[in-house]
N, C-alpha and C positions, 0 to 999 in steps of 0.2 A: 166604695166598691159595690156593684150590683149583686143581687141574690144569685144570678146566674154565675157570676165570676166567683163568688164565695163556693158555690157548689162545685164549680170546676176545680178550684184549688183543693177542696176537700178530697176530690176523686183522684188528684194527682199531687200527692205529698212532696214537699221539697226534697231534692235529691243531693246527698252529700257523698263526696268521694274522699276517702281516708287512705293515705299511704303511710303506714307505720310498720317497721320491721320488728318491734318488740312485741311478742304475742299477748303478753299480759296487758299492756297498754292498749293494744288494738281491740282486745275483747271488751275492756272497760269503756273505751270510747264508743264502740258499737252499741253497748247496752245503754249508755247515757243517751245517745241520740235516738235509738229506737224507742226509749221510754217517752220521748217527746213527739213521737209520731213521724219522724223523719225516715225517709228511705235511704238506707246507708249501704254503700259498697266498699269493702275493706281489701287492700292489697298490701303485701309485705315487701314490694319492690317497685322501683320507679318505672320500669318498662311496662309491667302489667297495669300499673295505675294509668300511665299515659295512653295505653291502648284502649282502656275503658273510656277515658276522656274523649278520645277520638271517635268512639262508636256511639256514645250515649250522651243525652242532655244531662248536664250537671248544674246545680245551683250554687254549690260551695265546695272548694277544694281545701282539705286539711292535710298537710304533709309534714312528716319529720324532717329535721334539717339534715340529718345524717342517715343515708341509706346504703345498703350493701352495693348497689350498682351505680349510684349517682348521689347528687346532693339536692336538698330541698331548694336551694337557690337555682339549680338548673331546672328542676321541676317548675319553679315559679316562672322562669324565663320562657320555658316551653309552652306553658299554659297561656301566658300573656301574648305570645306570638300567634297562637291559634284562636284564643277567645279572650280578647282584651278586657271584656267586661266582667269576666268571672272572678269573684273575690277569692283570695287565698289567705289562709291562716297557717303560720309556721309554728311547729313545736320543736323544742330542743331541751336536752338536759344539760346543755352547755350555756350557762348564763353569760354569754359574751355580748357586751354592749355594741361592740363593733359589728357582730353578725346581726344584731337586731336592727341597727341603723341601716345596714346594707340591704336587709330584707325590705324594710319599709320604703327605702329609696327606690327599689326596684318594683315596687308595686304591691307588696303584701299589705293587707288591711289590719292584721294584728300579729302578735307575736307572743306565744305562751311558753313559759319555762316549766319543765317537768321536774318533780311531780307537781301537778296543779290541783287546785281544789275543784271538786265536781261542779259546785255552783258557779264558780268563776269560769270554768270552761263553758258551761251551758249559756251563761249570760253572754259571753263573747260570741258564741255561734248565733244566738237568737238576735243580738244587736246587728251583726253583719247581715243576716238574712233580711231583717226588717229594712234595713237601709237599702239592700239590694231590691226588695219589692217596691219600695217607694221610687227609686231611680227608674225602674222598669216601667212602672205605671205612669210616671210623669213624662218619660220619653215617648211612650206610646200614645198618651193622650195629647201631648203637645203637637206631635207630628201628624197624628191621624184624626182624632176626634174633632179638634177645632177646625182643621182643614176640611173635613168632610161635612160635618153637621152643625157648623155654626149658623150659617144663613143658607147653605146649599141643601135643599130638600127636593124630592121628586113632586112637582106640582102638576095636577091634572085631574080631570073628572071624566075624561073620554073613556069609552069602553076599552080601547087598546091599553091605556095606562092602568085601568082597573085590573085587567087580565095580567099585565106585567107585575103589578104590586102583589097580586095573590101569588104568583109564582115565586117572587122574592121571599115572601113570608114562608112558603114551604121549604125552600132550599136553605134559608139562612141558618137554620138550627142544625144543619148537617155539615159534614166535612167533605161533601161531594164536589168534585171539580165541575166548574160551570164554564160554558161558552156563551158570550154575549154577542149577539149579531145586530147590526144596525148601520145606517148611513153615518157618515162623518157629521159631528155636531149634534147628534141625537141625545147625548148624555150617557154614554156607555160606562164611563168611569164612575159617575154618580150612582148607576145601578150596582156596580161592583162594591162601592162603599156601603150601599144599603144592605147588600148581602152580609158584608163583614160585621157591620155594626149591629145587625139584627140578630147575630148569633153569640155563641159562648166565647168566640174569639175577639169580641169587641174591644177588650182592654189590652189586647196584644197588638203588635205592629200591623198596620196596613201599608204595604210598600208597593209603589206603582213604578212601572218602567214602560216607556214607548219604544217598542222593539225597532221601529223604523227610524228612530231619532238618533240612534247610536251607531257609529261606523261598524261595519261587519267584523273588523279585525279587533274591536274592543268589546263587543257584546258578550263574548264567552267569559272574559275575565270579569265583566260587570255582574253577570248572573252567578257564576260559580265561584268567583274569588281567584286569588293567585297567592303563591308564596313569593316572598322576597327574592328578586333576581331571576324570576321565571322568564322574563323578557325585558327588553330594553325599556327603561322607564319604571319598571316594578321595583321601586326604592323601599317599599315596605310591604308587609303582608296585608292582604285584604280578605275578609271573610265572604264577600259576595252578597248579593241581594237575596238569594234564596235562603241562606243561612240567617241573614238579617231579619227575614220575615218568619223565621221559625216560631211556631206557636200561634202565628197569625195567618195573614193572607198575602200572597204575591199576586198582583194584578199585572198581566201581560198584555198591554194594549197593542193593537195592530200586530197580533201574533203571526199573521201571514207574511210579515217582513222578516221573520227570523231565518237566518241561513240554515240550509239543510244539514250541515255538519253540527250545528248547535242544536237543531231539533233532535238529532239522535242522542245527544248528551242529556237533553231536557227530558226526553222519554225515559231514559234510565233513572233519572232522579225521581220522577214521578212513580215509577214502578217499584223501586227499591228503597225510597226514602233515604238515600245516601247520596252525598255530593262530594266530588273530588275537585278541589281547586286546581287551576292551571299550574303546572309545574310540581304538583304534590304527589307523593307516592301513597298516601293513605286517604281514606274516605271518612266522611263525617255524617253523623245522623242529623236529619232534619225533619221537623214536624210542620210542614208548610202546606197550606191550602192554596191551590192554583185556581185563579179565575182569569180567563183570557177573553179578549174581545177582537172583533175584526169587522171591517166594512166590506169584506169580500165573501164570496161564496167558497168556503173552505172545501166543501165536498167536490166542487168543480176543480179546485186547485189540486186535490189529491189525484183526480183523474188525469190531470196534465203533468203530474209528477213534480209540481212546484211546492207541494206541501205533503209531508209524510202521512200516509193514511193511518198508521199505528198511532201517531201522536194525535191526529184528529179524533180518533175514537176514544183515546184516553181523556182528552179535554172535553169532549162532546157527550159527557154523561147526561148533563142537563143543559138544554139550550133556552136562553131567554131572548126573545126578539123585541128590540126597541122600535117602536113605530116612528115613522118620520113625522115631522111637524105638519105636513100638508094633509095627514090623515087624522090630525087632532084638532079640527077646526074649533071645537068648543073650548080648547085649552089655550088658544092663542091669546085671547084677551087676558086671561088669568096670568099667563107668563109675562105678558107686556106690563101689566100693572105691578107684578112682582119686581121686574127689573126697574121700572120707574121708581119705585120706592126705595129699592137698594141703591141705585146710582144717584138719586137725589140726595139721599143721606150721605153717601160717600163724597159727593162733589159739593155739598153744602149748598144746594139749590132748592128753591121752592116752586114746584110745579103742581098745580091743582089736579090736572087730569088730562084727558085726551078728547079731542072733538070726535063727533060721531063719524065724520068722513075719514079721519085719521085711523080710527079703529076699523072702519070698513075696508080701508086699504090693507091693514095688517091681516085681516081675515082673508082677503081675496088673494093676496100675494102668495106664489107657491113655495117660497122659502127652500130653495135648493140647499142652503147652507144650514137648515134646520135651526135648533134652538140657539146655537152659537151665533148665527147670523142675526137672529131676532134680538139677541142681547146687544150685539154691536150696533144694530140700527137704533135701539132704544137709547143706548148711551150717547151716540152721535146727535140724535134728536134733542136730548136734554141739553147737551152742550151748546147746540145751535139755537135753542129756543130763545125768543125775545120776550114772550109773554109768559103768563102762568098756565097756559094751556097748549098742548101740542096739537097743532093744526095741520092739515094736509096742504094748504096753500103756503103756509110758511116753510114747510119742510120739503116741498115738492122736489126741489132740485138736488136734495141730498139723499132722497130715498133710493132703494135699489132700482135699477133700470131694467125691468122686465114688464111686459104688458100685464096689468092686473086683470083678473076676471071682471066682467062688466055686464050690466043688465042688458038684455036684448029687447028691442022695441019693434023689430020687424025681421022678416026672413032675410032681408038685404044685409041687415047689421050682422046677422049670424054668419052669412056667407063671407062678409068682409072679415070678421073675426077669424074664421078658418083660413082665409087666404093669407091673412097678415102673419099668423103664427106668432112667434116671439119677436118683439122689437122693442126699442127703447120707449119709455112712456112718452117723451117729447115727440118722437116720430109718429107714434100712434095717435096722439091728440092732433097734431098738424094734419095728418092724413084724414082723420075724421071730420075736422073742421071744414076742410076743402070739399069733402064729399056730401056732408049733411047740413051745412049751414043754411042752404036754401030750402031745406025740407022741415027743419025744426026751429022753434023759437029758442032764444038763448036759454031759457030755463030748462027746457026739455033736453037740449044738447048738453048742457052742463051736467044734468043728471045721468045722461047716457054715458058721459066720460067719467063720472064719479068725482067731479070737482065742483067748486063753487062758481057762481056767475062772474064774480070779480076776477077769479083766476083765469076763466075763459076770455074775458075782455083783454086782460094783460097780455095774454099769449097772442091774441089777434093783433094787438098793437105792435108787439115785438116782431112778429112775422109779416107785417103789412097785409093782414087779411081782414081789414075792417070792412063792415057792410057798407052798402051805399046808403044815401040819405032817405031812400024810400023805405028803409026799415030802421029809421033812426029811433023809433021808440025802444028798439031792443038795445040801443047803445047808451041811453040815458039812465045809467045805473046809479042807484044810491051808493055813495062811498061806503056805507055801513053794511051793505049787502055782501055777503061772501058765499 
């Protein structure tokens, strides 16, 4: 565990709820637990204890088997319904083997018979809490850390990326809500993960949800949870993603897709730190950091009343803008080589590198799909490669079909570029061959188009645009020239 995590644990001692109606035993238990540094809350009846459980975060529940208003088994059942992972220890002065077996079968982690030895009691508490810490850490690390920071890191040396990383560094150590804005495919979730794993919540859950990927009639239950029988299909109780992320971070991707009625409820959770599941009559405390992302202009959405202004201001405490890939020219080759290494390793393929022409295409293409599109192009190129180097000639027909930027050699070429606008690469090449083949030699025309001479010759032959014999010297190409 990191130093930050240890400091965080020291600042927030583990919290134990005790429900015991015998005043003498209650005082004894509280003294023993306090002597070990635990935060202890003691109640003498089940109703008060369950009310505390609903309102506060608890790491361990210790309850007597017989209480004035209920039984310890009922307390156990109620706690499991609301917080399935909360460990429960039962105490009783009735040494009934049947009760012990019943308690363990229903989910208790231990069973103590009164009067118990003080050391035996403390050993049981410390063992249960140690196991709980291990389960919590393992669950969080398996789900979050490996997913986020195994191979996925923010790669880039452009000014925009440097500014973004500086902002991430400043906000990661806080609990402030963050709004991440950027086009689709720019890596907004990766930014959210960097915020989470760069702060003191790093070893707590990072939970992500795409608000636009879940039907509107299910999103409320997914976020806030529900009680059994709250609606058709609710066959069991669910705590919801907000409570699942308690202590950690909830990432709300495409927040603009959240229905207005759910926005109202989310606002209340952010303001009050209390969440009420669908169909429930009580609320539950949550310590959740909210990081949201969108590819839309949320301020404009508030003006058109499609997004609540009050929720926007709650989420928009800090805004991080993720630059599109077309504004990160110096990062494109870095990212391409990263994806080349990653996918070659995953696919078990050996590719040495990329040709200069291939890299030039990557640099000049506008990448409307941003980093996601670049990764898809690199993976496809690796799969389709026949040699150990990715070349433009070999990959030409599989590359994205939009006109790349190209060097201008005359004002006429510039005018043609403006007139053509966006068209398929093949249409652009055919148009340019027809227009300029009598004005340029093959070498210059190939350079103008950003392709090799062999690729130019192959396309001429395919389209029946071969030159006449008067320019035969341009057609006698060495097969090794590309």
